[in-house]
N, C-alpha and C positions, 0 to 999 in steps of 0.2 A: 617572529613576534614583533608586534608594532612598538615604535618608539614615538609616543604622541608629542612631537616637537620638543622633546627633552634634550636631544643633542649629547646623550650619554651612551656610550659603547661598553663601559665596564663599570665595575664596583670602584676601581681605582680612580676613575675619572670623577666619579661623584664624591669619592672621599676628598679629591683635590680641589674640587668647586667648593666644597664645604670648607676646606682649610683657607681658601681666598677670602671667605667671609669671617675667619677667625674662630671657626668651630672645628676642634680636633676630634675626629670620628673615628672609633676603632673598627676593626674589621667586621665585628658581629653587628653593630649597629648600621655600618656601611652596607653590608649585605642586606639586611631587614629593610632599610630605607630605598635601596636600589630595587629590590623584588617589589616592594610596595608600588613603586613608580611604574615598573614595567608591567605589572599584573593588575594595575589600577585597583588595588585593594588599599583600605584603610590600615594606617600603621599605629597601632597602640603601644604607647611607651608607658612603662611603669618604673618606679623608683622613688628613693627618698627625695623629699623636697631640696631643691638646691643642687641636683645632679646635672641639669642642663637639659631637661625634656622639652621646656617650652622653647628653649633656643634652638631645637632641631627644626622646628617649624618655621621660625623667623629666617633661620640660615637657609633652610630649602628655598623659601620664597625668593630670597636675594640671590641665592646661586643659580636659580633657574629663570630669574627674572620675571616672576609671577606677583600678582597682587596678593597679599596676606590678608585673609578675613579672620578675625578672631572672636571666638564666642568664649568668654569667661564664664565659667560654671559657678553656681553657687546655691545654697538651699533656698528652695522655693522658685527656682527659674522655671518660667512656663512659656508655652508656644507663643504668647504675645511678645515676649522678650527675645525669644530665640529664633522664631520663624517669621512670623508676620502678625499684624494686627490692623484693624480698620480704623482709618483717620476719622475718630468720633467727632471732633471740632467741625471737620469739613462735612460730615454727614448731617449733623444737625443744622448747619448752614443751608445745605441742599434741601432739608425738610421745610425750612422757613421759606425759602424761595418757591418750594412746590405748594406751600399753603397759599401763597399770593396769587398763585395761577388758579386755573380752573381745578376742581377736585379730581385728583388723578385716582385710579382704582389702586388697591393695595399691592396686587402682583407687579403692576408697573411700577409703583414707588419703589418697591424692593429692588427691582432690577435697576432702577436709577441709583439707588443707595450704595449697592455692591458692585459697582464698576471698578475696573481695574486702576483707575486713577485714584481711587480712595483707599488703596492697598498700601501700607507701609511695609517695606521690605526689612526684616531683621537679618542677622548674619547667615542662618542656614538658607534661607530662601535666595539671599544675594548670591551665595556660592552656587546654587543651582542654576541660576538664570545669569550667571555672569557672562557678559559678552566678551568675544576674543578667547585668547588662550585659557584654559581651566586655572582658577586660582588655587592658592594653597589654603585649605580651611582647617584651621587650628582650633579644635575643641578642648579647651584648657581645663584641667583638674576636674574631669567628668565625675570622679568619685564624691565631689562636694554637691552635685545635684541630686534630686530625689529619684528613686527608682522608677517612678512613673514617667519622668523625662527620658531617662535611659531607655525605657521601653519605646518610646515614641521614636528614638532614633534608629530603631530596626529597620523601619521602612525606608529611610534616607540612605542608610548604609548598604541595603541591599539592591534597591533599584535606583538610587540616586533620583528620587522624586518626592514631592510633597503634595499632599492633598488638601485642597481648600473647598469645603463644602460648597461655597457660593459661586466658586469658579471652576472647580474639577480638578484633575491631577496635572501638575507642572512636572515635566521631567527635564533632565539635563542633557543637552545634546552632547557635551563632553563632561565626563564626571570630574568633579573637583579632586585635587590631591588633599587627601584627608589626613590629618595627624591627630591623634587623641592622646592626651596625657593623663595620668592619674597618680596620686600619691599613696593610693591604697588606704585612706581613711576608712573605706569600706570595700567590700569585694565586688567587682563589676560582675554582671550576669554572663554566663557561658554563652547564651544567644548572641550577645554583642562581640564577645571574644572570637566566636567562630567567623565572624563576618571581617575579621582583622588579622593581618599579620602582627606577632607580638615580639617586643624586644624589652628585656629588662636592662636599665641603665643603673650601674652601681656606681659607688665612689671610685675615682680614678686612682690608679697606684701613682707613685711619686713621678716617674717619668712623663706620663701622660698629663698629669696635673701641672708639671713644670712647664711643659709645652703650651698648655693653655694659659698659664700666667705670663709666659714670654709673649704670646701671640697678642693677649688682650692688654697687658701692662708692659710695653716694651721698655719703659724706662727702668724696670725692676730686673733687666737681665743681669746675670752674674750673681755675686755672693748673696745679695738681699733676697731675690727671688728664689734661690736654691735653699736658703735657710729658711725663709718663711713657708715655703712648700713642704720642706721636711718637718717643720714644727707642726704644722696642720695634719700632717700625717700621723705624727705621734698624737695629737690631741684626739684624733678620732678613734684612739684605741681606749680612751678613758670612758667610764661608765657615765654617760651624761643624759640629761632629759632630751636634749635637742644637739644633734651632732651638727658640726659646722658643714655646709654644703660647699660646692665649688664657687657658687656666687659670693658666699661669704669670704672665702679665700681671695678671690679679686678683689673684693671691697677693701679687706685688710691690707692687702699688698698695696693698693693704691693708696690708702691712707699713710702707709710707711713711706711711700715715696713722697707724699705731700709734705711729711714730717722731716724730710732730707735724711733719713735713715739709710746708712750704707750697710750696716750688719745689725743683726738682732741682739737686743740687750733684755735681760728678764724685767727690768724696770719698764722699759716701754712695752714690752708684752703685757704686763699687769695693767698698764694705763689704757690700753686699746682692746682688751678682752670683748668689750661690749659690742666691737664689730663683729667679732667671730661667733660669739656665744649670745643668745637672745632670751636667756633665763638667768635670773639673779643667783638661784641656788647653784647652777653650774659654773658661774663666774667664781662664787665663794668657794666652790670645790676645788678649783685649779689655780686660783691665785696664790702667788707667794711660792713656796718651797714645790708643789707639784709642777709648777711653771718652769722653774730651773731644772727638775729632773727631767722633765720631757726635753727642754732645749739641749741638754747634755745627751740625751738618747739620739736626738736629731742630728746632732753633730758627729756622734759615733756612726750613725747610719751613713753619713757622707764619707767617712773614712772607709768603711766597709765597701761602699760603691766603687771607691777609687781603687781599692785592692782588687775588686772583682773584674777590673778591666772596664768599668762603666764610667761615663762622665763624672768627674769628681764633683762633689757638691759644693766644696769650698777650696779656693787655692791655699 
């Protein structure tokens, strides 16, 4: 099987390369990403917001030494913003210049106006025509785009080509590495899923999240990182409108480091809940006694881990 300049001989090598970029990748995700690269198939990642889906694309680009081309999806996204559009201002200027010359026939004028030099490349076309090693194309939060745009992607993901009526079909000489993310605010169509390899990214367990914290916020190694991680694990068990993701954990731990905290205190947790939770009702629901109860359970979690022969959470 071809290895298109990836320099990867195994899943372990890919996981190690991602770890060098600070992305802690479990075996399931590592396998899906590795097969996506080797089979040249898009990788579709779904999961709750904040679990690290977007970071897979950025870490892959850095690990492989490829350019990252990102398309951030949103409601109303159209071909003009995602694929290409014509440079209207330059076309108007060209029309004015033509008008000052001898009168040209309409067919010739159309040919002059829709030349390649007037074409503005957007992320999808840039990824198709990228010179050199194929880039990583990150199509982020596709579930936020309209169903019509999702349908447009089918041609690109099947044949890695884009059709421009005035110029014809443009094909990729080497397909880009495609990573698609979705927070499942709506269900993606089966036709798109069939073109992809799929992986669900869940909230990490304690050991994995602690490894992420230690990799991203090395100043928090030791008691603070362990306590904070265990507390977030307990916080995710509460019935909340919006659960804290890994990105919130990292922001919170970084804030605790900035405040020169060595250990967690209930009062400090209450003061900084707005970093973990982005909903006022959620903050009201856990502030005070619930925070103290969760912190106690987190500390008991550390004792149980120590007795089970795992890394003790606190000395």
